[in-house]
C-alpha positions in Angstrom: -25.8 87.2 -136.3 -22.0 87.5 -136.2 -19.9 85.0 -138.0 -18.0 82.5 -135.9 -14.2 82.6 -136.2 -12.8 79.1 -136.7 -9.1 80.0 -137.0 -6.6 82.9 -137.2 -3.4 82.1 -139.0 -0.2 84.1 -139.6 1.4 83.2 -142.9 4.0 84.6 -145.3 3.8 84.6 -149.1 5.8 86.3 -151.8 3.8 89.2 -153.2 1.6 88.3 -156.1 2.6 84.6 -155.7 0.0 83.1 -153.3 -1.2 79.7 -154.5 -3.7 77.2 -153.1 -1.8 74.7 -150.9 -1.6 72.8 -147.6 -1.2 76.0 -145.5 -4.5 77.4 -146.9 -6.3 74.1 -147.0 -5.9 73.7 -143.3 -7.8 77.0 -142.8 -10.9 75.7 -144.5 -11.3 78.9 -146.6 -12.1 79.4 -150.3 -8.5 79.1 -151.5 -8.9 80.4 -155.1 -10.8 83.5 -153.8 -8.1 84.2 -151.2 -5.2 83.8 -153.7 -7.0 86.2 -156.2 -7.6 88.8 -153.5 -4.1 88.5 -152.0 -2.4 88.7 -155.4 -4.4 91.7 -156.3 -3.7 93.5 -153.0 0.1 92.9 -153.3 0.6 94.1 -156.9 2.7 97.1 -155.8 5.0 95.0 -153.6 6.4 92.6 -156.3 9.4 90.6 -155.1 8.7 91.2 -151.3 7.8 88.7 -148.7 4.3 89.8 -147.4 3.2 88.5 -144.0 -0.6 88.1 -143.8 -3.0 87.5 -140.9 -6.0 85.5 -142.1 -9.2 85.2 -140.1 -11.2 82.2 -141.2 -14.9 81.9 -140.4 -17.2 78.9 -140.1 -19.0 79.7 -143.4 -15.6 79.3 -145.3 -15.4 83.1 -145.7 -12.3 85.0 -144.5 -10.7 88.4 -143.9 -7.0 89.2 -144.1 -4.7 91.9 -143.0 -1.4 92.5 -144.9 1.7 93.4 -142.8 5.0 95.0 -143.7 7.9 93.0 -145.0 10.0 91.5 -142.1 12.8 93.7 -140.9 15.4 90.9 -141.4 14.6 90.7 -145.1 14.8 94.5 -145.5 18.1 94.6 -143.6 19.6 91.8 -145.8 18.5 93.7 -148.9 20.0 97.0 -147.6 23.3 95.4 -146.6 23.5 93.4 -149.8 23.9 90.0 -148.1 22.4 86.6 -148.5 22.0 85.7 -144.8 22.8 87.0 -141.4 25.8 86.0 -139.3 25.9 82.6 -137.6 27.7 84.3 -134.7 26.6 87.9 -134.6 29.0 88.8 -131.7 32.1 87.5 -133.5 31.4 87.9 -137.2 30.1 91.0 -139.0 28.7 90.1 -142.4 27.7 93.6 -143.6 26.8 97.1 -142.8 24.0 99.6 -143.2 23.9 103.4 -142.7 21.8 105.2 -140.2 19.8 106.6 -143.2 18.9 103.1 -144.3 17.9 102.2 -140.7 15.6 105.3 -140.6 14.1 104.4 -144.0 13.3 100.8 -142.8 12.0 102.1 -139.5 9.6 104.6 -141.2 8.3 101.7 -143.4 7.9 99.3 -140.4 6.6 101.8 -137.9 2.9 100.8 -138.3 3.7 97.2 -137.3 6.3 97.9 -134.6 5.7 98.4 -130.9 7.0 102.0 -131.1 5.5 105.4 -131.1 8.3 107.4 -132.7 10.7 106.9 -135.6 13.6 107.1 -133.2 12.2 104.2 -131.1 11.6 102.2 -134.3 15.1 102.9 -135.4 16.4 101.4 -132.2 14.4 98.3 -132.7 15.6 97.9 -136.3 19.2 98.6 -135.3 18.9 95.9 -132.6 17.7 93.4 -135.2 20.7 94.4 -137.4 23.1 93.9 -134.5 21.6 90.4 -133.9 22.1 89.6 -137.5 25.7 90.6 -137.5 25.1 93.8 -139.5 27.0 96.9 -138.4 25.0 100.1 -138.3 27.3 103.0 -139.3 26.6 106.6 -138.4 24.4 105.8 -135.4 25.4 105.8 -131.8 25.6 102.4 -130.2 22.2 100.8 -129.5 21.7 99.1 -126.2 
């Protein structure tokens, strides 16, 4: 008989730094087991924010899927800034090259709603524009 899903949650943790806490307690899963498995699975992504989709079952078991680091965090790192612009239309806070956009797009392609790297680049460039980050060397993105 199939397990009954009790909850699906989307959370973010720093790689290798998941700890039992209120977010996990509300899922009703085995927190020490989750943190051990998550931390083992994210060893190669130290220092990154890792989104995770956790499926909790009625018998306190769980499954989880790791996602790629959010584009905004990757763009801030590439531009060397602390945070995005408070008014993206009036204030540019940094810049990234088209090559950096392509690198981020290739990394994020599996989680984006895009079939090609070019389409993914447009999505990432749009995120950059909304953050007040100028994309240099790439034609204007609509």
